[in-house]
C-alpha positions in Angstrom: -2.0 -11.7 3.4 -1.4 -10.1 0.0 0.8 -7.1 -1.1 -0.5 -4.9 -4.0 1.7 -2.4 -5.8 -0.4 0.5 -7.1 0.5 3.0 -9.9 0.4 6.8 -9.9 -2.8 7.9 -8.1 -2.2 11.7 -8.5 -5.2 12.7 -6.4 -7.7 10.3 -8.0 -9.3 9.0 -4.8 -12.5 7.7 -6.4 -10.5 5.4 -8.7 -8.3 4.3 -5.8 -11.3 3.3 -3.8 -12.7 1.4 -6.7 -9.4 -0.3 -7.3 -9.1 -1.5 -3.7 -12.6 -3.0 -4.0 -11.6 -4.8 -7.2 -8.5 -6.2 -5.4 -10.6 -7.2 -2.4 -8.1 -5.3 -0.2 -8.2 -6.3 3.4 -7.0 -3.5 5.6 -6.3 -5.7 8.5 -4.0 -8.1 6.7 -2.9 -6.8 3.3 -0.2 -4.3 2.4 -0.1 -1.6 -0.3 3.0 -0.4 -2.1 2.6 3.0 -3.8 5.0 4.0 -6.6 4.8 7.7 -5.8 2.9 10.7 -7.1 0.1 10.3 -4.6 -0.9 13.9 -5.3 -1.5 16.6 -8.0 -3.5 16.9 -11.2 -6.4 14.9 -9.8 -9.2 16.4 -7.7 -8.7 14.7 -4.3 -5.0 14.9 -3.3 -6.0 15.8 0.3 -8.2 12.7 0.6 -5.5 10.5 -0.9 -2.8 11.8 1.6 -5.1 11.3 4.6 -6.1 7.8 3.5 -2.6 6.5 2.8 -1.2 8.1 5.9 -4.0 6.5 7.9 -2.9 3.0 6.6 0.1 3.2 8.9 2.6 0.4 8.4 0.2 -1.3 5.9 1.5 1.2 3.3 4.9 1.6 1.8 5.3 4.9 -0.2 8.1 6.1 -2.3 8.3 9.7 -3.3 7.4 10.8 -6.8 8.2 14.1 -8.6 4.7 15.5 -7.9 5.0 14.7 -4.2 8.3 16.5 -4.1 6.7 19.4 -6.0 4.1 19.7 -3.3 6.8 20.0 -0.7 8.7 22.6 -2.7 5.5 24.6 -3.3 4.6 24.4 0.4 8.0 25.9 1.3 7.8 28.5 -1.5 10.8 27.1 -3.3 8.6 26.5 -6.4 5.6 28.3 -7.9 2.3 26.4 -8.4 1.7 25.5 -12.0 -1.4 26.2 -13.9 -2.6 22.6 -13.8 -1.6 21.9 -10.2 -4.4 20.8 -7.8 -2.7 21.3 -4.5 -4.6 24.2 -3.0 -6.8 22.0 -0.8 -3.7 20.3 0.7 -2.0 23.6 1.3 -5.0 25.1 3.0 -5.9 22.0 5.1 -5.9 22.3 9.0 -3.7 19.2 9.1 -1.4 20.4 6.3 1.8 20.5 8.5 1.1 16.9 9.8 0.6 15.6 6.3 3.7 17.3 4.8 5.8 16.1 7.7 4.6 12.5 7.0 5.3 13.0 3.3 8.8 14.2 4.0 9.5 11.0 5.9 8.6 8.6 3.0 11.3 6.7 1.2 12.9 7.5 -2.1 13.6 3.8 -2.7 12.3 0.6 -1.1 13.7 -2.9 -1.5 12.4 -6.1 -0.1 13.0 -9.8 -1.1 14.4 -9.1 -4.6 11.9 -6.4 -5.4 12.7 -2.7 -5.8 10.1 0.0 -5.5 11.0 3.4 -7.1 9.0 6.1 -8.8 11.0 6.5 -12.1 14.1 4.3 -12.3 17.7 3.6 -11.5 20.8 4.6 -13.3 22.5 1.7 -15.1 25.7 1.5 -13.1 24.1 1.6 -9.7 23.8 -1.7 -7.8 20.9 -2.1 -5.5 23.0 -1.5 -2.5 24.6 1.7 -4.0 21.1 3.0 -4.9 19.8 2.3 -1.4 22.8 4.2 0.1 22.2 7.2 -2.2 18.5 7.2 -1.5 19.2 7.2 2.2 21.4 10.3 1.8 18.4 12.2 0.4 15.9 10.7 2.8 18.1 11.8 5.8 18.2 15.4 4.4 14.4 15.5 3.8 13.7 14.2 7.3 16.2 16.4 9.1 15.9 19.9 10.6 17.6 21.5 7.6 15.2 19.9 5.0 14.5 23.4 3.6 18.1 23.6 2.4 17.6 20.4 0.4 14.3 21.5 -1.1 15.6 25.0 -2.0 18.2 23.5 -4.5 16.2 20.5 -5.7 14.9 21.8 -9.0 16.9 21.6 -12.2 18.2 19.1 -14.7 21.9 19.5 -14.2 24.1 17.6 -13.8 22.6 15.0 -16.1 25.0 12.2 -15.2 26.2 10.6 -11.9 29.7 10.9 -10.7 30.9 9.6 -7.3 32.7 12.9 -6.7 29.5 15.0 -6.8 28.7 16.8 -3.6 26.1 19.1 -2.2 23.0 20.1 -4.2 24.4 18.7 -7.4 24.7 15.2 -5.8 21.2 15.3 -4.3 19.7 16.6 -7.6 21.1 13.7 -9.7 19.9 11.1 -7.2 16.4 12.6 -7.1 16.2 13.2 -10.8 17.1 9.6 -11.6 14.7 8.1 -9.1 11.8 10.4 -9.7 12.1 11.9 -13.2 14.1 9.7 -15.5 12.7 7.9 -18.5 15.6 7.8 -21.0 19.3 7.7 -20.5 22.4 6.7 -22.5 24.4 3.6 -21.9 26.8 5.7 -19.9 24.0 7.0 -17.7 23.4 10.5 -19.1 19.8 11.4 -18.4 17.3 13.1 -20.8 14.2 14.8 -19.4 12.4 16.4 -22.4 11.1 13.3 -24.2 7.9 11.9 -22.6 6.5 9.7 -25.3 6.8 5.9 -25.9 10.0 4.0 -26.1 10.1 4.6 -29.8 10.3 8.3 -29.1 13.8 7.9 -27.5 16.2 10.7 -28.7 19.2 9.5 -30.7 21.7 7.8 -28.4 19.2 7.2 -25.6 17.2 4.2 -24.5 14.6 3.4 -21.9 16.5 3.3 -18.6 15.5 -0.4 -18.1 16.8 -1.4 -21.5 20.4 -0.3 -20.9 22.7 -3.4 -21.5 24.4 -4.5 -18.4 22.2 -2.5 -16.0 23.6 -3.5 -12.5 20.2 -3.7 -10.8 18.8 -6.1 -13.4 18.9 -9.0 -11.1 16.0 -7.7 -9.1 12.5 -6.8 -10.2 11.9 -3.0 -10.4 8.3 -1.8 -9.7 7.9 1.8 -11.0 5.5 4.4 -12.3 6.0 7.9 -13.7 5.8 7.0 -17.4 2.2 7.2 -18.5 3.0 6.9 -22.2 4.7 3.6 -21.5 1.5 2.3 -20.0 1.2 -0.9 -18.0 4.3 -3.0 -18.9 5.2 -6.2 -17.2 8.3 -8.1 -18.4 11.2 -9.9 -16.7 12.7 -7.6 -14.1 10.2 -4.8 -14.6 6.6 -3.9 -13.5 5.7 -0.4 -14.8 2.3 0.7 -13.4 1.6 4.2 -14.6 -1.3 3.5 -16.9 -2.4 7.1 -17.3 -5.3 7.5 -14.9 -5.4 11.3 -15.2 -5.3 10.9 -19.0 -8.5 8.8 -19.0 -6.6 5.5 -19.0 -6.7 3.2 -15.9 -5.4 2.9 -12.4 -3.5 -0.3 -12.1 -2.3 -2.6 -9.3 -0.3 -5.8 -9.4 -0.4 -8.4 -6.7 3.2 -9.0 -6.0 3.0 -12.7 -5.1 1.5 -13.9 -8.3 1.7 -10.9 -10.7 -2.1 -10.8 -11.1 -3.1 -7.4 -12.5 -6.2 -5.4 -11.4 -7.4 -2.2 -13.1 -10.2 0.3 -13.0 -11.0 2.7 -15.8 -10.5 6.5 -15.2 -12.5 9.4 -16.5 -9.4 11.5 -16.9 -8.7 15.1 -15.8 -9.4 17.9 -18.2 -6.2 19.8 -19.1 -3.8 17.4 -17.3 -0.2 17.6 -18.5 2.4 14.8 -18.2 5.5 15.5 -16.1 
């Protein structure tokens, strides 16, 4: 039995199928961990959702910013963007079933010293604190008042965590850290405009995983979201967004031995990183 963590698919079903063949994935015994952004920008978001949902407990999925965008668009709390490719999902006969399943995915998953999250963790959060905060959001998204959560989800303020935060501001900081963050300050202030390489960090900011004294550094974080970073494996970090929709690759790592598997991607004309 093997567990494979897979980077941002973003609706690229053909590449996902090829990657699973490359991994020799056995659906009866193996597990797949997805770092989020199952959907959008690629051509087959509906097929990806149906496939991953059909894996049942063989799949662990954490929510990415594009997955949350789909939920917000579906509830009309956000407008579709010019480069979105969500129409097929929104028009599908099983739309409601798929969106319900997506709302019940985790924001953060932790198991045996490994943390699965789409973007990252703020430096002063311990793993237990992060799990507790993620559970707050998960409970809201799964509950009968989930629309209230989605209605106030968008925005980049506040940019820094404070234990006294409440309501939509509290939820927004948790979600932005775990699904959007790339750079932050040593004090945990997030920055959302810079999307380039680590060298493109604005003055006073660093890659979130390079913050000195990060309290989750004792565990290995598996993440995605940052296509300009590319595949990056170092002590305590496995970053798997290798830019499939940009014509890069779709990447997987076998968690037991850190073996890497990749398939090339044709890229999606007009894709934009976010």
